[in-house]
LOGUTOR-357933 format. One record per atom (N, C-alpha, C, CB): x, y, z; residue in three letters; atom name. Coordinates in nm, 2 decimals. Each point is the difference from the previous one (the first is absolute). Glycine has a CB too. Example, Ala and Ser with C-alpha at 12.3 -4.5 7.8 and 13.67 -1.06 7.14 Angstrom:
2
{X 1.32 | Y -0.57 | Z 0.78 | residuo ALA | atomo N}
{X -0.09 | Y 0.12 | Z 0.00 | residuo ALA | atomo CA}
{X 0.09 | Y 0.12 | Z 0.00 | residuo ALA | atomo C}
{X -0.19 | Y -0.12 | Z 0.12 | residuo ALA | atomo CB}
{X 0.15 | Y 0.23 | Z -0.19 | residuo SER | atomo N}
{X 0.09 | Y 0.11 | Z 0.00 | residuo SER | atomo CA}
{X -0.08 | Y 0.11 | Z 0.08 | residuo SER | atomo C}
{X 0.12 | Y -0.06 | Z -0.22 | residuo SER | atomo CB}
This chain:
80
{X 11.13 | Y -0.68 | Z 6.79 | residuo MET | atomo N}
{X 0.14 | Y -0.01 | Z -0.04 | residuo MET | atomo CA}
{X 0.04 | Y 0.17 | Z -0.04 | residuo MET | atomo C}
{X -0.03 | Y -0.29 | Z -0.09 | residuo MET | atomo CB}
{X 0.12 | Y 0.34 | Z 0.18 | residuo ARG | atomo N}
{X 0.01 | Y 0.17 | Z -0.07 | residuo ARG | atomo CA}
{X 0.15 | Y 0.00 | Z -0.03 | residuo ARG | atomo C}
{X -0.20 | Y 0.14 | Z 0.15 | residuo ARG | atomo CB}
{X 0.15 | Y -0.06 | Z -0.27 | residuo VAL | atomo N}
{X 0.19 | Y 0.00 | Z -0.07 | residuo VAL | atomo CA}
{X 0.05 | Y 0.16 | Z 0.03 | residuo VAL | atomo C}
{X -0.04 | Y -0.19 | Z -0.26 | residuo VAL | atomo CB}
{X 0.16 | Y 0.18 | Z 0.30 | residuo SER | atomo N}
{X 0.03 | Y 0.15 | Z 0.02 | residuo SER | atomo CA}
{X 0.08 | Y 0.04 | Z -0.11 | residuo SER | atomo C}
{X -0.01 | Y 0.00 | Z 0.25 | residuo SER | atomo CB}
{X -0.01 | Y 0.13 | Z -0.27 | residuo CYS | atomo N}
{X 0.03 | Y 0.07 | Z -0.13 | residuo CYS | atomo CA}
{X 0.14 | Y 0.10 | Z 0.06 | residuo CYS | atomo C}
{X -0.30 | Y 0.00 | Z -0.13 | residuo CYS | atomo CB}
{X 0.33 | Y -0.07 | Z 0.21 | residuo THR | atomo N}
{X 0.16 | Y 0.12 | Z 0.03 | residuo THR | atomo CA}
{X 0.11 | Y 0.00 | Z -0.04 | residuo THR | atomo C}
{X -0.05 | Y 0.02 | Z 0.14 | residuo THR | atomo CB}
{X 0.08 | Y -0.12 | Z -0.25 | residuo ARG | atomo N}
{X 0.11 | Y -0.01 | Z -0.05 | residuo ARG | atomo CA}
{X 0.08 | Y 0.10 | Z -0.05 | residuo ARG | atomo C}
{X -0.09 | Y -0.18 | Z -0.02 | residuo ARG | atomo CB}
{X 0.22 | Y 0.21 | Z 0.04 | residuo SER | atomo N}
{X 0.04 | Y 0.13 | Z -0.03 | residuo SER | atomo CA}
{X 0.01 | Y 0.02 | Z -0.15 | residuo SER | atomo C}
{X 0.13 | Y 0.01 | Z 0.22 | residuo SER | atomo CB}
{X -0.12 | Y 0.11 | Z -0.27 | residuo VAL | atomo N}
{X 0.02 | Y 0.04 | Z -0.14 | residuo VAL | atomo CA}
{X 0.13 | Y 0.00 | Z -0.05 | residuo VAL | atomo C}
{X -0.17 | Y 0.14 | Z 0.02 | residuo VAL | atomo CB}
{X 0.18 | Y -0.17 | Z -0.11 | residuo GLU | atomo N}
{X 0.11 | Y 0.00 | Z -0.06 | residuo GLU | atomo CA}
{X 0.06 | Y 0.10 | Z -0.06 | residuo GLU | atomo C}
{X -0.05 | Y -0.18 | Z -0.01 | residuo GLU | atomo CB}
{X 0.17 | Y 0.24 | Z -0.06 | residuo PRO | atomo N}
{X 0.04 | Y 0.11 | Z -0.02 | residuo PRO | atomo CA}
{X -0.03 | Y -0.03 | Z -0.16 | residuo PRO | atomo C}
{X 0.18 | Y 0.07 | Z 0.23 | residuo PRO | atomo CB}
{X -0.20 | Y 0.02 | Z -0.29 | residuo ALA | atomo N}
{X -0.02 | Y 0.02 | Z -0.17 | residuo ALA | atomo CA}
{X 0.02 | Y -0.05 | Z -0.07 | residuo ALA | atomo C}
{X 0.00 | Y 0.12 | Z 0.02 | residuo ALA | atomo CB}
{X 0.17 | Y -0.12 | Z 0.02 | residuo ALA | atomo N}
{X 0.11 | Y -0.02 | Z -0.11 | residuo ALA | atomo CA}
{X 0.00 | Y -0.19 | Z 0.00 | residuo ALA | atomo C}
{X 0.17 | Y 0.28 | Z 0.06 | residuo ALA | atomo CB}
{X -0.22 | Y -0.33 | Z 0.07 | residuo ALA | atomo N}
{X -0.02 | Y -0.14 | Z 0.02 | residuo ALA | atomo CA}
{X -0.16 | Y -0.05 | Z -0.09 | residuo ALA | atomo C}
{X 0.14 | Y 0.03 | Z 0.27 | residuo ALA | atomo CB}
{X -0.20 | Y 0.03 | Z -0.25 | residuo LEU | atomo N}
{X -0.12 | Y -0.04 | Z -0.04 | residuo LEU | atomo CA}
{X 0.00 | Y 0.00 | Z -0.18 | residuo LEU | atomo C}
{X -0.12 | Y 0.10 | Z 0.25 | residuo LEU | atomo CB}
{X 0.20 | Y 0.02 | Z -0.31 | residuo LEU | atomo N}
{X 0.02 | Y 0.00 | Z -0.13 | residuo LEU | atomo CA}
{X 0.11 | Y -0.14 | Z -0.05 | residuo LEU | atomo C}
{X -0.04 | Y 0.29 | Z 0.02 | residuo LEU | atomo CB}
{X 0.11 | Y -0.36 | Z 0.06 | residuo ARG | atomo N}
{X 0.09 | Y -0.07 | Z 0.00 | residuo ARG | atomo CA}
{X -0.10 | Y -0.16 | Z -0.03 | residuo ARG | atomo C}
{X 0.19 | Y 0.19 | Z 0.16 | residuo ARG | atomo CB}
{X -0.28 | Y -0.21 | Z -0.06 | residuo HIS | atomo N}
{X -0.09 | Y -0.09 | Z 0.02 | residuo HIS | atomo CA}
{X -0.14 | Y 0.04 | Z 0.03 | residuo HIS | atomo C}
{X 0.19 | Y -0.11 | Z 0.07 | residuo HIS | atomo CB}
{X -0.29 | Y 0.14 | Z -0.15 | residuo PRO | atomo N}
{X -0.08 | Y 0.10 | Z 0.01 | residuo PRO | atomo CA}
{X -0.13 | Y -0.11 | Z 0.07 | residuo PRO | atomo C}
{X 0.10 | Y 0.21 | Z -0.22 | residuo PRO | atomo CB}
{X -0.10 | Y -0.32 | Z 0.21 | residuo GLY | atomo N}
{X -0.10 | Y -0.10 | Z 0.04 | residuo GLY | atomo CA}
{X 0.00 | Y -0.04 | Z 0.12 | residuo GLY | atomo C}
{X -0.01 | Y -0.05 | Z -0.19 | residuo GLY | atomo CB}
{X -0.08 | Y -0.03 | Z 0.25 | residuo MET | atomo N}
{X -0.02 | Y -0.04 | Z 0.17 | residuo MET | atomo CA}
{X 0.10 | Y -0.13 | Z 0.00 | residuo MET | atomo C}
{X -0.29 | Y 0.08 | Z 0.06 | residuo MET | atomo CB}
{X 0.32 | Y -0.15 | Z -0.16 | residuo HIS | atomo N}
{X 0.05 | Y -0.11 | Z -0.04 | residuo HIS | atomo CA}
{X 0.14 | Y 0.00 | Z -0.06 | residuo HIS | atomo C}
{X -0.24 | Y -0.05 | Z -0.03 | residuo HIS | atomo CB}
{X 0.33 | Y -0.04 | Z 0.02 | residuo GLU | atomo N}
{X 0.10 | Y 0.01 | Z -0.06 | residuo GLU | atomo CA}
{X -0.04 | Y -0.05 | Z -0.14 | residuo GLU | atomo C}
{X 0.13 | Y -0.01 | Z 0.21 | residuo GLU | atomo CB}
{X -0.03 | Y 0.11 | Z -0.29 | residuo GLN | atomo N}
{X 0.00 | Y 0.01 | Z -0.14 | residuo GLN | atomo CA}
{X 0.14 | Y -0.07 | Z -0.08 | residuo GLN | atomo C}
{X -0.15 | Y 0.23 | Z 0.04 | residuo GLN | atomo CB}
{X 0.14 | Y -0.29 | Z -0.19 | residuo PRO | atomo N}
{X 0.15 | Y 0.00 | Z -0.02 | residuo PRO | atomo CA}
{X 0.04 | Y 0.14 | Z -0.11 | residuo PRO | atomo C}
{X 0.01 | Y -0.31 | Z 0.04 | residuo PRO | atomo CB}
{X -0.10 | Y 0.39 | Z -0.01 | residuo TRP | atomo N}
{X 0.06 | Y 0.13 | Z -0.04 | residuo TRP | atomo CA}
{X 0.00 | Y 0.14 | Z 0.07 | residuo TRP | atomo C}
{X -0.06 | Y -0.12 | Z -0.19 | residuo TRP | atomo CB}
{X 0.15 | Y 0.21 | Z 0.17 | residuo ALA | atomo N}
{X 0.00 | Y 0.13 | Z 0.08 | residuo ALA | atomo CA}
{X -0.10 | Y 0.11 | Z -0.10 | residuo ALA | atomo C}
{X 0.27 | Y -0.05 | Z 0.12 | residuo ALA | atomo CB}
{X -0.33 | Y 0.15 | Z -0.03 | residuo GLY | atomo N}
{X -0.05 | Y 0.10 | Z -0.08 | residuo GLY | atomo CA}
{X -0.14 | Y 0.03 | Z -0.02 | residuo GLY | atomo C}
{X 0.20 | Y -0.04 | Z -0.09 | residuo GLY | atomo CB}
{X -0.26 | Y 0.12 | Z 0.02 | residuo VAL | atomo N}
{X -0.14 | Y 0.00 | Z -0.01 | residuo VAL | atomo CA}
{X -0.05 | Y 0.03 | Z -0.14 | residuo VAL | atomo C}
{X -0.01 | Y 0.07 | Z 0.24 | residuo VAL | atomo CB}
{X -0.09 | Y -0.08 | Z -0.29 | residuo SER | atomo N}
{X -0.04 | Y 0.00 | Z -0.13 | residuo SER | atomo CA}
{X -0.03 | Y 0.12 | Z -0.05 | residuo SER | atomo C}
{X -0.07 | Y -0.20 | Z 0.02 | residuo SER | atomo CB}
{X 0.12 | Y 0.35 | Z -0.01 | residuo TYR | atomo N}
{X -0.05 | Y 0.13 | Z -0.04 | residuo TYR | atomo CA}
{X 0.12 | Y 0.06 | Z -0.02 | residuo TYR | atomo C}
{X -0.21 | Y 0.02 | Z 0.12 | residuo TYR | atomo CB}
{X 0.18 | Y 0.04 | Z -0.21 | residuo ILE | atomo N}
{X 0.11 | Y 0.09 | Z -0.09 | residuo ILE | atomo CA}
{X -0.09 | Y 0.17 | Z 0.01 | residuo ILE | atomo C}
{X 0.11 | Y -0.24 | Z -0.20 | residuo ILE | atomo CB}
{X -0.04 | Y 0.33 | Z 0.26 | residuo GLY | atomo N}
{X -0.02 | Y 0.13 | Z 0.00 | residuo GLY | atomo CA}
{X -0.01 | Y 0.09 | Z -0.11 | residuo GLY | atomo C}
{X 0.09 | Y -0.06 | Z 0.18 | residuo GLY | atomo CB}
{X -0.18 | Y 0.02 | Z -0.28 | residuo ILE | atomo N}
{X 0.01 | Y 0.08 | Z -0.11 | residuo ILE | atomo CA}
{X -0.16 | Y 0.02 | Z -0.03 | residuo ILE | atomo C}
{X 0.26 | Y -0.08 | Z -0.08 | residuo ILE | atomo CB}
{X -0.27 | Y 0.17 | Z 0.04 | residuo PRO | atomo N}
{X -0.17 | Y 0.05 | Z -0.06 | residuo PRO | atomo CA}
{X -0.04 | Y -0.09 | Z -0.10 | residuo PRO | atomo C}
{X 0.02 | Y 0.25 | Z 0.01 | residuo PRO | atomo CB}
{X 0.05 | Y -0.33 | Z -0.07 | residuo GLU | atomo N}
{X -0.07 | Y -0.09 | Z -0.09 | residuo GLU | atomo CA}
{X -0.03 | Y -0.16 | Z 0.07 | residuo GLU | atomo C}
{X 0.13 | Y 0.15 | Z -0.20 | residuo GLU | atomo CB}
{X -0.09 | Y -0.13 | Z 0.29 | residuo TYR | atomo N}
{X -0.01 | Y -0.17 | Z 0.07 | residuo TYR | atomo CA}
{X -0.14 | Y -0.03 | Z 0.02 | residuo TYR | atomo C}
{X 0.23 | Y 0.00 | Z 0.15 | residuo TYR | atomo CB}
{X -0.33 | Y 0.06 | Z -0.11 | residuo SER | atomo N}
{X -0.11 | Y -0.06 | Z -0.01 | residuo SER | atomo CA}
{X -0.09 | Y -0.03 | Z -0.12 | residuo SER | atomo C}
{X 0.05 | Y 0.08 | Z 0.20 | residuo SER | atomo CB}
{X -0.05 | Y 0.01 | Z -0.28 | residuo GLY | atomo N}
{X 0.00 | Y -0.07 | Z -0.17 | residuo GLY | atomo CA}
{X 0.07 | Y -0.07 | Z -0.04 | residuo GLY | atomo C}
{X -0.06 | Y 0.15 | Z -0.08 | residuo GLY | atomo CB}
{X 0.18 | Y -0.19 | Z 0.11 | residuo LEU | atomo N}
{X 0.08 | Y -0.10 | Z -0.04 | residuo LEU | atomo CA}
{X -0.07 | Y -0.15 | Z 0.06 | residuo LEU | atomo C}
{X 0.22 | Y 0.19 | Z -0.01 | residuo LEU | atomo CB}
{X -0.24 | Y -0.18 | Z 0.14 | residuo GLY | atomo N}
{X -0.04 | Y -0.08 | Z 0.05 | residuo GLY | atomo CA}
{X -0.15 | Y -0.06 | Z -0.05 | residuo GLY | atomo C}
{X 0.15 | Y 0.10 | Z 0.17 | residuo GLY | atomo CB}
{X -0.23 | Y 0.01 | Z -0.18 | residuo ASP | atomo N}
{X -0.14 | Y -0.05 | Z -0.05 | residuo ASP | atomo CA}
{X 0.01 | Y -0.08 | Z -0.16 | residuo ASP | atomo C}
{X -0.12 | Y 0.23 | Z 0.15 | residuo ASP | atomo CB}
{X 0.22 | Y -0.18 | Z -0.23 | residuo ARG | atomo N}
{X 0.05 | Y -0.04 | Z -0.14 | residuo ARG | atomo CA}
{X 0.02 | Y -0.14 | Z 0.03 | residuo ARG | atomo C}
{X 0.10 | Y 0.23 | Z -0.09 | residuo ARG | atomo CB}
{X 0.00 | Y -0.25 | Z 0.16 | residuo VAL | atomo N}
{X 0.08 | Y -0.15 | Z 0.03 | residuo VAL | atomo CA}
{X -0.12 | Y -0.08 | Z 0.05 | residuo VAL | atomo C}
{X 0.25 | Y 0.08 | Z 0.09 | residuo VAL | atomo CB}
{X -0.33 | Y -0.03 | Z -0.03 | residuo SER | atomo N}
{X -0.09 | Y -0.09 | Z 0.05 | residuo SER | atomo CA}
{X -0.09 | Y -0.04 | Z -0.09 | residuo SER | atomo C}
{X 0.02 | Y 0.08 | Z 0.20 | residuo SER | atomo CB}
{X -0.10 | Y 0.01 | Z -0.28 | residuo ALA | atomo N}
{X -0.07 | Y -0.06 | Z -0.10 | residuo ALA | atomo CA}
{X 0.04 | Y -0.07 | Z -0.09 | residuo ALA | atomo C}
{X -0.08 | Y 0.14 | Z 0.05 | residuo ALA | atomo CB}
{X 0.21 | Y -0.11 | Z -0.09 | residuo GLU | atomo N}
{X 0.05 | Y -0.12 | Z -0.11 | residuo GLU | atomo CA}
{X 0.01 | Y -0.13 | Z 0.06 | residuo GLU | atomo C}
{X 0.15 | Y 0.16 | Z -0.13 | residuo GLU | atomo CB}
{X -0.14 | Y -0.18 | Z 0.28 | residuo ILE | atomo N}
{X 0.01 | Y -0.11 | Z 0.05 | residuo ILE | atomo CA}
{X -0.14 | Y -0.07 | Z 0.02 | residuo ILE | atomo C}
{X 0.20 | Y 0.09 | Z 0.10 | residuo ILE | atomo CB}
{X -0.29 | Y -0.01 | Z -0.11 | residuo SER | atomo N}
{X -0.15 | Y -0.04 | Z 0.04 | residuo SER | atomo CA}
{X -0.05 | Y -0.05 | Z -0.15 | residuo SER | atomo C}
{X -0.04 | Y 0.19 | Z 0.21 | residuo SER | atomo CB}
{X 0.10 | Y -0.12 | Z -0.30 | residuo ALA | atomo N}
{X -0.07 | Y -0.03 | Z -0.14 | residuo ALA | atomo CA}
{X 0.08 | Y -0.13 | Z -0.04 | residuo ALA | atomo C}
{X -0.06 | Y 0.26 | Z -0.08 | residuo ALA | atomo CB}
{X 0.19 | Y -0.29 | Z 0.12 | residuo ALA | atomo N}
{X 0.02 | Y -0.15 | Z -0.01 | residuo ALA | atomo CA}
{X -0.05 | Y -0.09 | Z 0.08 | residuo ALA | atomo C}
{X 0.15 | Y 0.06 | Z -0.07 | residuo ALA | atomo CB}
{X -0.21 | Y -0.06 | Z 0.18 | residuo ILE | atomo N}
{X -0.08 | Y -0.07 | Z 0.08 | residuo ILE | atomo CA}
{X -0.14 | Y 0.00 | Z -0.04 | residuo ILE | atomo C}
{X 0.16 | Y 0.05 | Z 0.16 | residuo ILE | atomo CB}
{X -0.20 | Y 0.05 | Z -0.22 | residuo ALA | atomo N}
{X -0.12 | Y -0.01 | Z -0.10 | residuo ALA | atomo CA}
{X -0.01 | Y -0.05 | Z -0.10 | residuo ALA | atomo C}
{X -0.03 | Y 0.14 | Z 0.07 | residuo ALA | atomo CB}
{X 0.13 | Y -0.18 | Z -0.12 | residuo GLY | atomo N}
{X 0.01 | Y -0.09 | Z -0.14 | residuo GLY | atomo CA}
{X 0.00 | Y 0.11 | Z -0.10 | residuo GLY | atomo C}
{X -0.13 | Y -0.23 | Z 0.08 | residuo GLY | atomo CB}
{X 0.18 | Y 0.34 | Z -0.06 | residuo GLN | atomo N}
{X 0.00 | Y 0.14 | Z -0.12 | residuo GLN | atomo CA}
{X 0.10 | Y 0.02 | Z -0.07 | residuo GLN | atomo C}
{X -0.12 | Y 0.12 | Z 0.10 | residuo GLN | atomo CB}
{X 0.22 | Y -0.19 | Z -0.03 | residuo GLN | atomo N}
{X 0.15 | Y -0.01 | Z -0.07 | residuo GLN | atomo CA}
{X 0.06 | Y -0.11 | Z 0.06 | residuo GLN | atomo C}
{X 0.04 | Y 0.25 | Z -0.04 | residuo GLN | atomo CB}
{X 0.07 | Y -0.26 | Z -0.01 | residuo SER | atomo N}
{X 0.09 | Y -0.14 | Z 0.05 | residuo SER | atomo CA}
{X 0.09 | Y 0.06 | Z 0.13 | residuo SER | atomo C}
{X 0.05 | Y -0.13 | Z -0.29 | residuo SER | atomo CB}
{X -0.01 | Y -0.01 | Z 0.34 | residuo VAL | atomo N}
{X 0.08 | Y 0.05 | Z 0.14 | residuo VAL | atomo CA}
{X 0.13 | Y 0.04 | Z -0.06 | residuo VAL | atomo C}
{X -0.11 | Y -0.18 | Z 0.18 | residuo VAL | atomo CB}
{X 0.14 | Y 0.18 | Z -0.28 | residuo ASP | atomo N}
{X 0.15 | Y 0.06 | Z -0.04 | residuo ASP | atomo CA}
{X -0.02 | Y 0.09 | Z -0.06 | residuo ASP | atomo C}
{X 0.11 | Y -0.15 | Z -0.02 | residuo ASP | atomo CB}
{X -0.22 | Y 0.24 | Z -0.05 | residuo GLN | atomo N}
{X -0.02 | Y 0.11 | Z -0.03 | residuo GLN | atomo CA}
{X -0.01 | Y 0.10 | Z 0.12 | residuo GLN | atomo C}
{X -0.09 | Y -0.12 | Z -0.21 | residuo GLN | atomo CB}
{X 0.01 | Y 0.06 | Z 0.29 | residuo ALA | atomo N}
{X -0.02 | Y 0.14 | Z 0.15 | residuo ALA | atomo CA}
{X 0.11 | Y 0.02 | Z 0.05 | residuo ALA | atomo C}
{X -0.21 | Y -0.05 | Z 0.10 | residuo ALA | atomo CB}
{X 0.31 | Y -0.01 | Z -0.05 | residuo PRO | atomo N}
{X 0.13 | Y 0.06 | Z 0.02 | residuo PRO | atomo CA}
{X 0.07 | Y 0.07 | Z -0.05 | residuo PRO | atomo C}
{X -0.01 | Y -0.13 | Z 0.06 | residuo PRO | atomo CB}
{X 0.01 | Y 0.09 | Z -0.20 | residuo ALA | atomo N}
{X 0.06 | Y 0.07 | Z -0.14 | residuo ALA | atomo CA}
{X -0.07 | Y 0.14 | Z 0.00 | residuo ALA | atomo C}
{X 0.04 | Y -0.24 | Z -0.16 | residuo ALA | atomo CB}
{X -0.16 | Y 0.25 | Z 0.15 | residuo ASP | atomo N}
{X -0.07 | Y 0.15 | Z -0.01 | residuo ASP | atomo CA}
{X -0.01 | Y 0.07 | Z 0.13 | residuo ASP | atomo C}
{X -0.15 | Y -0.07 | Z -0.18 | residuo ASP | atomo CB}
{X 0.14 | Y 0.00 | Z 0.29 | residuo ALA | atomo N}
{X 0.08 | Y 0.07 | Z 0.16 | residuo ALA | atomo CA}
{X 0.11 | Y 0.08 | Z -0.03 | residuo ALA | atomo C}
{X -0.04 | Y -0.21 | Z 0.15 | residuo ALA | atomo CB}
{X 0.16 | Y 0.12 | Z -0.21 | residuo GLN | atomo N}
{X 0.14 | Y 0.06 | Z 0.00 | residuo GLN | atomo CA}
{X 0.02 | Y 0.12 | Z -0.11 | residuo GLN | atomo C}
{X 0.09 | Y -0.24 | Z 0.09 | residuo GLN | atomo CB}
{X -0.16 | Y 0.20 | Z -0.20 | residuo LEU | atomo N}
{X 0.02 | Y 0.13 | Z -0.11 | residuo LEU | atomo CA}
{X -0.06 | Y 0.14 | Z 0.08 | residuo LEU | atomo C}
{X -0.05 | Y -0.17 | Z -0.24 | residuo LEU | atomo CB}
{X -0.07 | Y 0.13 | Z 0.29 | residuo PHE | atomo N}
{X -0.07 | Y 0.13 | Z 0.06 | residuo PHE | atomo CA}
{X 0.09 | Y 0.05 | Z 0.12 | residuo PHE | atomo C}
{X -0.25 | Y -0.08 | Z -0.05 | residuo PHE | atomo CB}
{X 0.32 | Y 0.00 | Z 0.11 | residuo SER | atomo N}
{X 0.06 | Y 0.03 | Z 0.16 | residuo SER | atomo CA}
{X 0.16 | Y 0.10 | Z -0.09 | residuo SER | atomo C}
{X -0.10 | Y -0.33 | Z 0.22 | residuo SER | atomo CB}
{X 0.12 | Y 0.28 | Z -0.31 | residuo GLU | atomo N}
{X 0.11 | Y 0.06 | Z -0.08 | residuo GLU | atomo CA}
{X -0.03 | Y 0.13 | Z -0.05 | residuo GLU | atomo C}
{X 0.04 | Y -0.21 | Z -0.07 | residuo GLU | atomo CB}
{X -0.14 | Y 0.23 | Z 0.01 | residuo ASP | atomo N}
{X -0.06 | Y 0.13 | Z -0.04 | residuo ASP | atomo CA}
{X 0.00 | Y 0.09 | Z 0.11 | residuo ASP | atomo C}
{X -0.13 | Y -0.09 | Z -0.16 | residuo ASP | atomo CB}
{X 0.07 | Y 0.06 | Z 0.26 | residuo VAL | atomo N}
{X -0.05 | Y 0.07 | Z 0.13 | residuo VAL | atomo CA}
{X 0.16 | Y 0.06 | Z 0.05 | residuo VAL | atomo C}
{X -0.25 | Y -0.19 | Z 0.08 | residuo VAL | atomo CB}
{X 0.35 | Y 0.09 | Z -0.08 | residuo VAL | atomo N}
{X 0.15 | Y 0.04 | Z 0.08 | residuo VAL | atomo CA}
{X 0.02 | Y 0.09 | Z -0.11 | residuo VAL | atomo C}
{X 0.13 | Y -0.23 | Z 0.15 | residuo VAL | atomo CB}
{X -0.10 | Y 0.21 | Z -0.27 | residuo LYS | atomo N}
{X 0.04 | Y 0.08 | Z -0.10 | residuo LYS | atomo CA}
{X -0.06 | Y 0.15 | Z 0.02 | residuo LYS | atomo C}
{X 0.03 | Y -0.22 | Z -0.15 | residuo LYS | atomo CB}
{X -0.17 | Y 0.22 | Z 0.12 | residuo GLY | atomo N}
{X -0.06 | Y 0.11 | Z -0.01 | residuo GLY | atomo CA}
{X -0.02 | Y 0.08 | Z 0.13 | residuo GLY | atomo C}
{X -0.09 | Y -0.12 | Z -0.19 | residuo GLY | atomo CB}
{X 0.14 | Y 0.05 | Z 0.28 | residuo GLY | atomo N}
{X -0.02 | Y 0.11 | Z 0.15 | residuo GLY | atomo CA}
{X 0.14 | Y 0.05 | Z 0.01 | residuo GLY | atomo C}
{X -0.20 | Y -0.15 | Z 0.17 | residuo GLY | atomo CB}
{X 0.32 | Y 0.10 | Z -0.25 | residuo GLY | atomo N}
{X 0.14 | Y 0.06 | Z -0.02 | residuo GLY | atomo CA}
{X 0.08 | Y -0.08 | Z 0.13 | residuo GLY | atomo C}
{X -0.07 | Y 0.27 | Z -0.13 | residuo GLY | atomo CB}
{X 0.01 | Y -0.37 | Z 0.18 | residuo TYR | atomo N}
{X 0.08 | Y -0.08 | Z 0.11 | residuo TYR | atomo CA}
{X 0.11 | Y -0.10 | Z -0.11 | residuo TYR | atomo C}
{X -0.24 | Y -0.02 | Z 0.22 | residuo TYR | atomo CB}
{X 0.22 | Y 0.00 | Z -0.33 | residuo GLN | atomo N}
{X 0.13 | Y -0.08 | Z -0.07 | residuo GLN | atomo CA}
{X 0.00 | Y 0.08 | Z -0.15 | residuo GLN | atomo C}
{X -0.03 | Y -0.29 | Z 0.13 | residuo GLN | atomo CB}
{X 0.15 | Y 0.27 | Z -0.18 | residuo ASN | atomo N}
{X 0.01 | Y 0.06 | Z -0.14 | residuo ASN | atomo CA}
{X -0.01 | Y -0.12 | Z -0.12 | residuo ASN | atomo C}
{X 0.16 | Y 0.19 | Z 0.11 | residuo ASN | atomo CB}
């Protein structure tokens, strides 16, 4: 069986509204164009991993991630 990959490329705006191959119940992508984004993602991932490993509670992980996120937003001047 041969599969053809000749499907037309969708305009960028359409891809941002529905970025996956299949229908989703949301629109958009999970990326914020600020320099701190990568570090923020790493920190949030570390908090979630710590909860999975039993190093902190499931309730504490998102609370710590939220506090860190707020510090990043305020420290970057994105929010007063």
